[in-house]
N, C-alpha and C positions, 0 to 999 in steps of 0.2 A: 386648730384654727378652723372656723366654719366655712361654709361654701361661699364662693365669690358672688357677691350681690350684683356685680356688673356683668356677669356671664349670661349671655342671651340663651335662654333655654325653652321658652314657651311660645308655641305658635299662637296666632291671633285668637283662634277659637278658645283655647285653653286660658290664655291671658284674660280675655273678656269675661269668661266664666269666673275666674279667680277674683276679679274686682267688681263683678256684678254689673257689667255694662254690655251693651250690644257691640259686636265687632265693628259696626259702622262708626260707633262713637270713638273707638281707638283710631280708625282711619281719619276721622275729623280732627282729632287731637294732633295726629301726625301732620295732616295738611296745614294746620295752624302753626306748626313748628313747636308744639308744646312737648311732644315726645318724639324720639328718634330711634325706633327699634333697629336692631341689626338686621341685615339681610343675608340670606343664604345665596350661594351662587345661582340658584334658580329663582331668586327674588322673593322668597318666602320671608315674611316678617318674623323675627324672633325677639321676644321681650324678656328682659332681665328682671330680677327682683327690684332693682332700682327704678326701672321703667314702671313697674306696677305700683310702687310707692308714689311715684310722681303722678300717676293716674288717680290714685286715691286722694292726693292733695288737690288736684284739679277738681275732682268731684266735690270735695269738701268746700272749696272756695266758691264754686258755681252754685251748688245746691243749698248749702247752709249759710253762706255769707253773701250771696247775690252778686258775686263778681262775674262779669262776662269774660269770654275767652281772651279778648284783647287786654283786659285788666290782669288776667292770670299771666299772660305773656310779659307784661310790664313788671309784675311782681317777681317772676322768675329771672328776668334780666337784671333787676335790681339786686337780687340775691347773688347772682353771678358776679356782678360788678363789685359788690361789697365783700364778696368771699365769706358771707355769713349765712347761716340758716335762719333768717329772720322769720320765715313762715312757721318753722317749728317753735320758735320762741313765742310767737303770737298765739299759736294754737295749743301749745303744751299746757296740760293741767298742772304740771309740776315743773319748776325751774325758775329762771330769773324773773320772768314776768310776774309770777305769783309772789315771789319774794318782794318785788317792788311794790305790789299792791298791799302786802302786809305792812311794809314800812310806811306807806302812805296812810294806811288805816291807823297806825300808831301815832303819826304826827299830830292829828287833831287832839288826841288824848294828852299829848305833851303840851299843847298850846292852851288848853283850857285853864290850867292854873295861872298862866300868864294873863289871860283875859279876866280871871277872877281878881287879880291884884289891881287891875285898872278899874274895876267896878266900884 
């Protein structure tokens, strides 16, 4: 069994370096309620692998898709309510979303002969 992805292990400077953001960005995300790192008894933030993955999602949504932080919060809340990883499905290069697109691409090919019969 691999390491526990929810175990908090990285201090803010290391976490920021791992995900290529400024430590202030991590503090902003925390202030917006988008990430919630664990705290040591001396109040030092500790980030887990799950926290880092979440930061990468936030960066992707904001930088690549133009979603603001309020929108990111709504998307995360929606995922939580539905109990589904909808963002992964939308972003994934492989998986159900791509399969649906393949099926949609095949449908017009199946419809063409029907159109030819009516012509």
